[in-house]
RODREN-510847 format. One record per residue (C-alpha): x, y, z; residue number from 1. Coordinates in nm, 3 decimals. Layout:
REM residues N
r X=X	Y=Y	Z=Z	nr=NUM
...
***
This chain:
REM residues 129
r X=0.000	Y=0.000	Z=0.000	nr=1
r X=0.298	Y=0.227	Z=0.043	nr=2
r X=0.352	Y=0.224	Z=-0.334	nr=3
r X=0.003	Y=0.361	Z=-0.396	nr=4
r X=0.068	Y=0.660	Z=-0.175	nr=5
r X=0.395	Y=0.725	Z=-0.359	nr=6
r X=0.208	Y=0.752	Z=-0.690	nr=7
r X=-0.047	Y=0.998	Z=-0.548	nr=8
r X=0.142	Y=1.324	Z=-0.628	nr=9
r X=0.220	Y=1.211	Z=-0.983	nr=10
r X=-0.140	Y=1.114	Z=-1.054	nr=11
r X=-0.281	Y=1.432	Z=-0.900	nr=12
r X=-0.043	Y=1.637	Z=-1.116	nr=13
r X=-0.163	Y=1.456	Z=-1.433	nr=14
r X=-0.530	Y=1.488	Z=-1.340	nr=15
r X=-0.497	Y=1.859	Z=-1.264	nr=16
r X=-0.382	Y=1.924	Z=-1.624	nr=17
r X=-0.708	Y=1.786	Z=-1.771	nr=18
r X=-0.965	Y=2.065	Z=-1.819	nr=19
r X=-1.258	Y=2.008	Z=-1.591	nr=20
r X=-1.528	Y=2.207	Z=-1.768	nr=21
r X=-1.476	Y=2.051	Z=-2.116	nr=22
r X=-1.385	Y=2.381	Z=-2.280	nr=23
r X=-1.136	Y=2.353	Z=-2.565	nr=24
r X=-0.816	Y=2.531	Z=-2.475	nr=25
r X=-0.577	Y=2.683	Z=-2.723	nr=26
r X=-0.224	Y=2.559	Z=-2.680	nr=27
r X=-0.075	Y=2.847	Z=-2.882	nr=28
r X=0.196	Y=2.640	Z=-3.045	nr=29
r X=0.366	Y=2.786	Z=-3.348	nr=30
r X=0.458	Y=2.462	Z=-3.525	nr=31
r X=0.221	Y=2.273	Z=-3.749	nr=32
r X=0.101	Y=1.947	Z=-3.607	nr=33
r X=0.012	Y=1.795	Z=-3.948	nr=34
r X=0.270	Y=1.884	Z=-4.211	nr=35
r X=0.160	Y=1.949	Z=-4.566	nr=36
r X=0.258	Y=1.674	Z=-4.808	nr=37
r X=0.140	Y=1.546	Z=-5.146	nr=38
r X=-0.132	Y=1.286	Z=-5.154	nr=39
r X=-0.043	Y=0.918	Z=-5.164	nr=40
r X=-0.385	Y=0.802	Z=-5.280	nr=41
r X=-0.275	Y=0.682	Z=-5.624	nr=42
r X=0.027	Y=0.498	Z=-5.483	nr=43
r X=-0.183	Y=0.323	Z=-5.217	nr=44
r X=-0.452	Y=0.237	Z=-5.472	nr=45
r X=-0.187	Y=0.092	Z=-5.705	nr=46
r X=-0.042	Y=-0.121	Z=-5.424	nr=47
r X=-0.388	Y=-0.246	Z=-5.325	nr=48
r X=-0.473	Y=-0.345	Z=-5.683	nr=49
r X=-0.132	Y=-0.509	Z=-5.731	nr=50
r X=-0.181	Y=-0.721	Z=-5.420	nr=51
r X=-0.532	Y=-0.812	Z=-5.538	nr=52
r X=-0.414	Y=-0.923	Z=-5.882	nr=53
r X=-0.129	Y=-1.121	Z=-5.731	nr=54
r X=-0.370	Y=-1.291	Z=-5.494	nr=55
r X=-0.620	Y=-1.366	Z=-5.772	nr=56
r X=-0.378	Y=-1.462	Z=-6.050	nr=57
r X=-0.022	Y=-1.540	Z=-5.962	nr=58
r X=-0.085	Y=-1.747	Z=-5.650	nr=59
r X=-0.341	Y=-1.988	Z=-5.809	nr=60
r X=-0.127	Y=-2.029	Z=-6.122	nr=61
r X=0.178	Y=-2.095	Z=-5.908	nr=62
r X=-0.011	Y=-2.358	Z=-5.709	nr=63
r X=-0.140	Y=-2.517	Z=-6.031	nr=64
r X=0.213	Y=-2.531	Z=-6.173	nr=65
r X=0.344	Y=-2.679	Z=-5.851	nr=66
r X=0.068	Y=-2.942	Z=-5.856	nr=67
r X=0.132	Y=-3.038	Z=-6.220	nr=68
r X=0.507	Y=-3.065	Z=-6.178	nr=69
r X=0.480	Y=-3.252	Z=-5.848	nr=70
r X=0.203	Y=-3.505	Z=-5.908	nr=71
r X=0.188	Y=-3.542	Z=-6.289	nr=72
r X=0.555	Y=-3.488	Z=-6.369	nr=73
r X=0.739	Y=-3.473	Z=-6.700	nr=74
r X=0.661	Y=-3.717	Z=-6.979	nr=75
r X=0.912	Y=-3.975	Z=-7.099	nr=76
r X=0.968	Y=-4.096	Z=-7.452	nr=77
r X=0.884	Y=-4.459	Z=-7.520	nr=78
r X=0.855	Y=-4.675	Z=-7.826	nr=79
r X=0.544	Y=-4.608	Z=-8.035	nr=80
r X=0.330	Y=-4.916	Z=-8.105	nr=81
r X=0.274	Y=-5.020	Z=-8.468	nr=82
r X=-0.096	Y=-4.931	Z=-8.497	nr=83
r X=-0.086	Y=-4.610	Z=-8.293	nr=84
r X=-0.057	Y=-4.263	Z=-8.447	nr=85
r X=0.046	Y=-4.014	Z=-8.176	nr=86
r X=-0.125	Y=-3.678	Z=-8.148	nr=87
r X=0.080	Y=-3.362	Z=-8.184	nr=88
r X=0.052	Y=-3.266	Z=-7.815	nr=89
r X=0.194	Y=-3.597	Z=-7.696	nr=90
r X=0.544	Y=-3.491	Z=-7.798	nr=91
r X=0.565	Y=-3.216	Z=-7.533	nr=92
r X=0.743	Y=-3.304	Z=-7.211	nr=93
r X=0.583	Y=-3.061	Z=-6.965	nr=94
r X=0.218	Y=-3.132	Z=-6.867	nr=95
r X=0.125	Y=-2.765	Z=-6.887	nr=96
r X=0.275	Y=-2.737	Z=-7.237	nr=97
r X=0.081	Y=-3.048	Z=-7.339	nr=98
r X=-0.243	Y=-2.893	Z=-7.215	nr=99
r X=-0.177	Y=-2.567	Z=-7.397	nr=100
r X=-0.089	Y=-2.750	Z=-7.720	nr=101
r X=-0.399	Y=-2.969	Z=-7.693	nr=102
r X=-0.666	Y=-2.714	Z=-7.599	nr=103
r X=-0.539	Y=-2.368	Z=-7.700	nr=104
r X=-0.290	Y=-2.385	Z=-7.989	nr=105
r X=-0.359	Y=-2.523	Z=-8.333	nr=106
r X=-0.184	Y=-2.832	Z=-8.460	nr=107
r X=0.106	Y=-2.806	Z=-8.708	nr=108
r X=-0.106	Y=-2.991	Z=-8.964	nr=109
r X=-0.384	Y=-2.733	Z=-8.929	nr=110
r X=-0.132	Y=-2.449	Z=-8.960	nr=111
r X=0.007	Y=-2.607	Z=-9.276	nr=112
r X=-0.342	Y=-2.643	Z=-9.425	nr=113
r X=-0.421	Y=-2.280	Z=-9.343	nr=114
r X=-0.100	Y=-2.180	Z=-9.518	nr=115
r X=-0.194	Y=-2.388	Z=-9.826	nr=116
r X=-0.538	Y=-2.226	Z=-9.829	nr=117
r X=-0.378	Y=-1.884	Z=-9.817	nr=118
r X=-0.153	Y=-1.975	Z=-10.112	nr=119
r X=-0.456	Y=-2.110	Z=-10.302	nr=120
r X=-0.653	Y=-1.788	Z=-10.241	nr=121
r X=-0.361	Y=-1.574	Z=-10.357	nr=122
r X=-0.327	Y=-1.789	Z=-10.669	nr=123
r X=-0.700	Y=-1.748	Z=-10.743	nr=124
r X=-0.669	Y=-1.370	Z=-10.705	nr=125
r X=-0.374	Y=-1.372	Z=-10.943	nr=126
r X=-0.577	Y=-1.566	Z=-11.203	nr=127
r X=-0.867	Y=-1.321	Z=-11.180	nr=128
r X=-0.643	Y=-1.020	Z=-11.247	nr=129
***
């Protein structure tokens, strides 16, 4: 209990500084409390959007890549059976590259046929002229 009585003058000094009637007092300081500075709104907005796009795009793609490389793994070349004609995407080693070649890109045969069609159309235009 002796320690409580030792704190009494310090606490009474702090309490006496608080205004008792609730009137706002002017402190009359000459320095600015909040310094003027340019806004950081665009920088903070950019950082927020960057974190959002990383969370929505990069993290799931990274997890998908990790899953494919861990559980599916790279393909290995083996002998092709006599009656089997391999598809063009089966020659890729990486499982993600195989998926892109199968579902997104066109086959080399289709590209070649498009090229032949282009040559045919140009030849027909030349004959008409």
